[in-house]
C-alpha positions in Angstrom: -35.4 -10.8 -25.3 -38.4 -10.5 -27.7 -42.2 -10.5 -27.5 -42.4 -14.3 -27.6 -39.6 -15.2 -25.3 -39.8 -17.9 -22.7 -38.1 -18.7 -19.4 -37.0 -22.1 -18.2 -38.2 -23.0 -14.6 -36.5 -26.4 -14.3 -35.3 -28.5 -12.3 -38.2 -30.8 -12.0 -41.5 -29.2 -11.3 -42.0 -31.6 -8.4 -39.4 -29.5 -6.5 -41.6 -26.4 -6.9 -44.6 -28.4 -5.6 -43.1 -28.9 -2.2 -42.2 -25.2 -1.6 -45.7 -24.4 -0.4 -45.2 -26.8 2.5 -42.0 -25.1 3.8 -42.1 -24.0 7.4 -42.3 -20.1 7.4 -43.7 -17.3 9.5 -45.3 -14.6 7.4 -42.6 -12.0 8.2 -39.7 -14.4 7.2 -41.5 -15.2 4.0 -41.9 -11.5 3.2 -38.3 -11.0 4.2 -37.2 -13.2 1.2 -38.4 -10.5 -1.2 -36.9 -7.7 0.8 -33.6 -9.6 1.0 -33.5 -9.8 -2.8 -34.1 -6.0 -3.1 -31.3 -5.2 -0.6 -29.0 -7.6 -2.3 -29.7 -6.0 -5.7 -29.3 -2.5 -4.3 -25.9 -3.2 -2.6 -24.5 -4.9 -5.7 -25.6 -2.0 -8.0 -25.2 0.9 -5.6 -22.6 2.7 -7.6 -24.6 2.7 -10.8 -27.9 3.5 -8.9 -26.3 6.5 -7.3 -24.8 7.7 -10.5 -28.3 7.7 -12.0 -30.4 8.9 -9.0 -27.8 10.9 -7.0 -25.8 10.3 -3.9 -28.8 10.5 -1.6 -30.6 7.6 -3.3 -32.1 5.1 -0.8 -33.6 1.7 -1.4 -37.4 2.0 -1.2 -39.4 -1.2 -0.5 -43.1 -1.1 -0.3 -45.2 -4.0 1.0 -49.0 -3.8 0.4 -51.2 -6.3 2.3 -54.6 -5.9 0.7 -57.0 -7.9 2.8 -60.2 -7.2 0.8 -58.6 -8.4 -2.4 -56.6 -11.1 -0.7 -53.4 -9.9 -2.5 -49.9 -9.0 -1.4 -47.6 -6.8 -3.5 -43.9 -6.1 -2.9 -42.3 -3.2 -4.8 -38.7 -2.1 -4.8 -36.6 0.4 -6.7 -33.4 -1.7 -6.7 -31.4 -2.8 -9.7 -34.1 -5.1 -11.2 -33.7 -8.6 -12.7 -31.5 -8.3 -15.8 -31.8 -10.3 -19.0 -28.7 -12.3 -18.1 -30.2 -13.3 -14.7 -33.6 -14.4 -16.0 -32.6 -18.0 -16.8 -31.4 -18.3 -13.2 -33.9 -16.2 -11.3 -36.9 -18.4 -11.8 -35.3 -21.8 -11.4 -35.4 -23.3 -7.9 -32.1 -23.9 -6.1 -30.1 -22.1 -8.8 -27.4 -20.4 -6.7 -26.4 -16.9 -7.9 -22.9 -16.4 -9.1 -22.2 -14.0 -6.1 -23.9 -15.5 -3.0 -22.0 -13.4 -0.5 -25.0 -11.2 0.2 -28.6 -11.8 1.3 -29.5 -13.5 -2.0 -27.7 -16.7 -1.1 -29.4 -20.0 -2.0 -31.4 -19.2 -5.1 -34.6 -20.3 -3.3 -36.0 -17.2 -1.6 -38.4 -15.6 -4.0 -39.6 -18.9 -5.4 -40.1 -20.6 -2.0 -41.8 -17.6 -0.4 -44.1 -16.9 -3.3 -45.2 -20.6 -3.5 -45.7 -20.6 0.3 -48.0 -17.6 0.0 -50.0 -18.4 -3.1 -50.6 -20.6 -6.1 -50.8 -17.6 -8.4 -48.1 -15.0 -8.5 -46.2 -12.8 -11.0 -43.0 -10.9 -11.2 -42.6 -7.7 -13.2 -39.1 -6.2 -13.5 -36.9 -3.9 -15.5 -33.1 -3.8 -15.0 -30.5 -1.0 -15.0 -29.5 -0.1 -18.5 -32.1 -2.2 -20.2 -35.2 -1.0 -22.2 -37.4 -4.1 -21.6 -40.1 -4.5 -19.0 -40.6 -8.2 -18.4 -43.4 -10.0 -16.7 -43.6 -13.7 -15.8 -46.8 -15.2 -14.4 -47.0 -18.4 -12.3 -50.1 -20.6 -12.0 -48.7 -23.3 -9.8 -51.6 -25.7 -10.3 -51.3 -25.6 -14.0 -47.5 -25.9 -13.8 -47.9 -29.1 -11.7 -50.7 -30.6 -13.8 -49.1 -30.0 -17.1 -45.6 -30.5 -15.9 -44.5 -27.2 -17.5 -40.8 -26.5 -17.6 -41.0 -23.2 -19.5 -43.2 -20.1 -19.0 -44.0 -17.3 -21.4 -42.4 -13.9 -20.7 -44.5 -10.8 -21.5 -42.1 -8.1 -22.8 -42.7 -4.4 -23.2 -40.4 -1.5 -23.8 -39.5 1.1 -21.2 -36.9 3.9 -20.5 -33.3 2.8 -20.1 -33.0 4.4 -16.6 -36.0 2.6 -15.1 -35.2 0.0 -12.5 -37.6 -1.8 -10.3 -39.2 -5.2 -9.4 -42.8 -5.9 -8.5 -43.9 -9.2 -7.0 -47.7 -9.7 -6.9 -49.2 -12.6 -4.9 -52.9 -13.4 -5.7 -55.5 -15.4 -3.7 -53.1 -15.6 -0.9 -53.5 -18.8 1.2 -51.7 -17.4 4.3 -53.0 -13.8 4.6 -52.1 -11.8 7.7 -55.2 -10.2 9.0 -56.1 -7.5 11.6 -53.6 -7.7 14.5 -51.5 -10.1 12.3 -50.5 -7.1 10.1 -49.2 -5.2 13.1 -47.2 -8.2 14.2 -45.7 -8.4 10.6 -44.7 -4.7 10.9 -43.0 -5.3 14.3 -41.0 -8.3 13.1 -39.9 -6.6 9.8 -38.7 -3.4 11.6 -36.8 -5.7 14.0 -35.3 -7.9 11.3 -34.1 -5.0 9.2 -33.2 -2.6 12.1 -29.5 -2.4 11.0 -30.5 -1.3 7.4 -33.1 1.1 8.8 -30.6 2.7 11.2 -28.1 3.2 8.5 -30.7 4.7 6.2 -29.8 2.1 3.6 -33.5 1.0 3.5 -36.8 2.8 3.5 -39.4 0.1 4.3 -43.1 0.7 4.2 -46.0 -1.6 5.0 -49.5 -0.5 4.0 -48.3 3.1 3.8 -46.6 3.2 7.2 -42.9 3.7 7.1 -41.2 1.4 9.6 -38.6 2.6 12.1 -36.8 0.6 14.8 -36.8 2.2 18.3 -33.9 0.9 20.4 -34.9 0.1 24.0 -33.4 2.4 26.7 -30.5 0.8 28.6 -30.5 0.7 32.4 -28.1 3.3 34.0 -28.1 2.8 37.8 -25.6 1.9 40.5 -24.7 -1.8 41.0 -27.4 -3.7 42.9 -25.1 -4.3 46.0 -23.8 -0.7 46.1 -26.9 1.5 45.6 -25.0 4.6 46.8 -22.3 4.1 44.1 -22.0 5.8 40.8 -24.6 5.0 38.1 -23.3 2.5 35.5 -24.6 2.0 31.9 -25.3 -1.7 31.9 -24.1 -2.5 28.4 -21.1 -4.7 27.5 -19.5 -4.8 24.1 -18.9 -8.3 22.7 -16.1 -9.2 20.3 -15.2 -12.9 20.3 -13.2 -15.0 17.8 -14.5 -18.5 18.3 -12.0 -20.0 15.9 -10.5 -19.0 12.6 -13.2 -17.8 10.3 -15.9 -17.7 13.0 -16.4 -14.6 15.2 -19.2 -12.8 17.1 -19.4 -9.1 17.8 -22.2 -6.9 19.2 -23.4 -6.1 22.7 -25.4 -7.4 25.7 -27.3 -5.0 27.9 -30.1 -4.6 30.4 -33.4 -3.0 29.4 -34.4 0.0 31.5 -38.0 -1.3 31.4 -38.4 -5.0 31.6 -40.4 -6.8 28.9 -41.3 -10.5 28.9 -42.0 -10.4 25.2 -39.2 -8.1 23.8 -36.1 -9.1 25.8 -33.6 -11.7 24.5 -30.8 -11.8 21.9 -31.2 -10.9 18.3 -28.8 -13.0 16.1 -27.6 -11.2 13.0 -25.9 -12.5 9.8 -25.0 -10.2 7.0 -26.7 -7.3 8.6 -30.2 -8.8 9.1 -31.8 -10.6 12.0 -31.8 -14.4 11.4 -33.2 -15.4 14.8 -34.7 -13.4 17.7 -36.8 -10.8 16.0 -39.4 -8.7 18.0 -41.2 -10.9 20.5 -39.3 -14.1 19.7 -36.0 -13.2 21.3 -33.3 -15.9 21.4 -32.9 -16.9 25.1 -30.8 -19.9 26.0 -32.0 -21.2 29.4 -28.6 -21.3 31.0 -28.2 -17.6 30.4 -31.7 -16.3 30.8 -33.1 -18.6 33.4 -36.9 -19.3 33.7 -39.5 -17.1 32.1 -40.5 -15.7 35.5 -36.9 -14.6 36.3 -35.9 -10.9 36.1 -33.0 -11.5 33.7 -35.4 -13.3 31.3 -37.3 -10.0 31.1 -34.4 -7.5 31.2 -31.4 -8.9 29.3 -31.2 -8.2 25.6 -28.5 -7.8 23.0 -27.5 -7.9 19.3 -24.9 -10.5 18.2 -23.5 -10.4 14.7 -22.3 -13.8 13.7 -19.6 -14.0 11.0 -18.8 -17.3 9.3 -21.8 -19.3 10.7 -24.3 -21.0 8.4 -28.0 -20.6 8.2 -30.8 -22.8 6.8 -32.1 -22.0 3.4 -35.2 -20.2 4.7 -32.8 -17.9 6.7 -34.9 -18.1 9.8 -32.4 -19.9 12.0 -28.7 -20.5 12.6 -27.4 -23.9 11.8 -26.2 -24.9 15.3 -22.9 -26.6 16.0 -20.6 -27.0 18.9 -18.8 -23.7 18.1 -21.9 -21.6 18.7 -22.6 -23.5 21.9 -19.1 -22.9 23.1 -19.4 -19.2 22.3 -22.7 -18.9 24.3 -21.1 -20.5 27.3 -18.1 -18.2 27.1 -20.5 -15.3 26.7 -22.3 -16.2 30.0 -19.0 -16.2 31.8 -18.1 -12.9 30.3 -21.3 -11.1 31.4 -21.2 -12.8 34.9 -17.7 -11.6 35.9 -17.1 -9.8 39.1 -15.8 -6.8 37.2 -19.1 -6.4 35.3 -21.8 -8.6 36.8 -24.4 -7.9 34.1 -26.5 -11.0 34.7 -26.5 -10.6 38.4 -27.5 -7.0 38.0 -30.4 -8.0 35.8 -31.6 -10.5 38.4 -31.0 -8.5 41.6 -31.9 -4.9 40.8 -35.4 -3.8 41.6 -37.0 -0.9 39.7 -39.6 1.3 41.4 -42.6 1.8 39.1 -43.9 5.2 38.0 -47.0 6.8 39.5 -48.9 6.1 36.3 -48.0 2.4 36.6 -49.0 2.3 40.2 -52.4 3.9 39.4 -53.0 1.0 37.0 -53.4 -1.2 40.1 -56.9 0.3 40.5 -58.3 -2.9 38.8 -57.0 -4.9 41.8 -58.5 -2.4 44.2 -61.9 -2.5 42.5 -62.0 -6.2 42.4 -61.2 -6.5 46.1 -63.6 -3.8 47.3 -66.5 -5.1 45.1 -66.1 -8.5 46.7 -65.8 -7.2 50.2 -68.8 -5.0 49.7 -70.9 -8.1 49.0 -69.5 -10.5 51.6 -67.8 -8.6 54.4 -71.0 -7.4 56.3 -72.1 -11.0 56.9 -68.6 -12.3 57.5 -67.8 -9.6 60.1 -71.2 -10.1 61.8 -70.6 -13.9 62.1 -67.2 -13.3 63.8 -68.5 -10.6 66.2 -71.5 -12.6 67.1 -69.2 -15.4 68.2 -67.0 -13.1 70.3 -67.6 -11.1 73.5 -67.4 -7.5 72.2 -66.0 -5.0 74.6 -65.4 -1.2 74.5 -63.1 -0.3 71.6 -59.6 1.1 72.2 -58.9 4.8 71.6 -59.1 5.6 67.9 -56.0 6.3 65.8 -55.6 7.7 62.4 -53.5 6.7 59.4 -51.0 9.2 58.2 -52.6 11.2 55.3 -51.0 10.9 51.9 -52.0 12.1 48.4 -50.2 9.3 46.6 -53.0 6.8 47.0 -55.8 4.8 45.4 -58.7 4.1 47.7 -62.3 2.9 47.8 -64.8 2.7 50.6 -67.5 0.2 51.4 -70.1 0.3 54.2 -70.9 -2.1 57.0 -73.8 -1.8 59.6 -73.6 -3.8 62.8 -75.4 -3.3 66.1 -76.9 0.0 64.9 -73.5 1.4 64.2 -72.4 2.2 60.6 -68.8 1.2 59.6 -67.1 2.9 56.7 -64.1 0.8 55.7 -61.6 2.4 53.3 -59.2 0.0 51.5 -56.1 1.8 50.2 -53.2 1.2 47.8 -50.4 3.7 48.6 -47.5 4.5 46.2 -45.9 7.0 48.6 -42.3 5.9 49.1 -42.0 7.9 52.4 -44.3 5.3 54.1 -42.3 2.4 55.3 -44.9 -0.1 56.5 -46.2 -2.8 54.2 -49.5 -2.9 56.0 -51.2 -0.2 58.1 -54.5 -0.3 60.0 -56.2 2.8 61.4 -59.4 3.0 63.5 -60.2 6.4 62.0 -59.7 7.1 58.3 -60.6 10.7 57.3 -60.2 11.8 53.7 -62.1 15.0 54.0 -61.0 16.1 57.5 -64.4 15.5 59.0 -65.4 12.9 61.7 -68.8 11.7 62.5 -69.2 10.1 66.0 -72.0 7.7 64.8 -69.9 6.3 62.0 -67.0 3.8 62.7 -64.3 4.7 60.2 -61.6 2.1 59.5 -58.6 2.4 57.1 -56.6 -0.5 55.8 -53.5 0.4 53.7 -51.2 -1.7 51.5 -47.9 0.0 50.4 -47.0 -0.7 46.7 -43.6 0.8 47.2 -42.6 -1.5 50.0 -39.6 -3.7 49.0 -41.7 -6.8 49.4 -44.3 -5.5 46.8 -41.6 -4.2 44.4 -39.9 -7.6 44.4 -43.0 -9.9 44.2 -45.8 -7.9 42.7 -44.7 -4.7 41.0 -47.7 -3.2 39.2 -49.2 -6.5 38.1 -52.9 -6.5 39.1 -53.0 -10.3 39.1 -50.3 -10.3 41.8 -51.5 -7.3 43.8 -55.1 -8.4 44.2 -54.6 -11.6 46.2 -52.1 -9.8 48.5 -54.6 -6.9 48.9 -57.4 -9.3 49.8 -55.2 -10.9 52.5 -54.2 -7.5 53.9 -57.8 -6.3 54.0 -59.0 -9.5 55.8 -56.1 -9.3 58.2 -56.8 -5.6 58.9 -60.5 -6.3 59.7 -59.4 -9.2 61.9 -57.2 -6.9 63.9 -60.0 -4.4 64.4 -62.4 -7.1 65.6 -59.7 -8.6 68.0 -59.0 -5.1 69.5 -62.7 -4.5 70.1 -63.0 -7.9 71.8 -59.9 -7.4 74.0 -58.5 -10.7 72.7 -54.9 -11.8 72.5 -52.8 -12.1 69.3 -54.0 -15.6 68.6 -57.5 -14.1 68.2 -56.3 -12.1 65.1 -55.1 -15.3 63.5 -58.4 -17.0 64.3 -60.4 -14.1 63.0 -58.3 -13.9 59.9 -58.7 -17.6 59.0 -62.5 -17.4 59.5 -62.8 -14.2 57.6 -60.7 -15.2 54.6 -62.7 -18.5 54.4 -66.1 -16.7 54.5 -65.0 -14.1 51.9 -63.7 -16.8 49.5 -67.0 -18.7 49.4 
């Protein structure tokens, strides 16, 4: 090529004009450029390693420059050679070898047009001494119906090899938290290449790594005294000739509503199910509030299945649906009931997680502090108060969160302590004590009452866990029920009185 060379961008320019309206997510649009780099690296790996050494690794850098509204993607792969230039910038020009990640001849053009109206590509290829730059001004191309663009050519060293794509005045710029989400999706999409150290991927100076979730290793849910089992099952299905699926399905050690689900791979990269968008067929994963929805995950490598040209989804057909139904049967067998294990097994939280329930405790006590004095007074005034029964204490435990609030009634001070316990040795869901002494002291002129809810009780583990939004309503009910019991005891009333007191208390406290 010479200084005045040009590149043809046909077919019709109108085809390029629709590319900006393609349905993309930011990470899948960026993935088009990374795919091209990986494809170039793998097809030129022998030559690249002969020049750079056996330890040579593909290095892709993505720079998202918010202040300048610019995105730059750099790679050190094989570059765009002179023979490929006529094809590289024409939409829908399928490459001669489309067995890799560069498959449809659309990726770079469609992603660049989706991001911006102004973009350029600078590249030099292995064994060539020309550095070539092509600039796109899409508005000018559309208005003037241009079918050829000028190529700026400079000389460079023969062993140089890289491609730089620059996107200017970006229309769909990821900002703030959006950049973090882009990083998480890219590390998820390219996890296989990152694991194998084929790819070094950097976004805004941060090298991305993929951390595999820990897999649950515990006894089967209906035999808790049995040997621990690693809940992972290898998958290797041949659906029909030319179509196969391999990989694994497993249970996460720590449940995650956002990060569970299947990741569907094709040619080494995730096509569907990256990061917080896991692929979860209803008939396998159940409803979003089910335990298997939060715990089951897996990686499924699909061979022979087709994708759409944006490479963000599998083209579904009856074969894939058949496979998924066979898969469900396979992971639900009596020999290895993975789905049942995910649904039935209950994990006790850590002390740190239990302590996070202090938000529910504070909300409950703050509300009781304001409303309980009058609510209790109203009930006692409507009852005939008798001498209280002998006082009893709650068993002391250090594994607790607690807060006190004060009541004063009939010239007697009440100190009420509401407690969340995470001591697994305590077996009662709810405990009520007439005396509750944290410091070992007792004052005769102060009525001390302790009301305790156990976070480690099976009921709480199954229905609340460490979720403040679930703990708080239960704690409010327990606290009202505990006070109702104390009032009923003092009044020498029957069991029905506890229920009457509770209904009145909870109504007054909810106003």
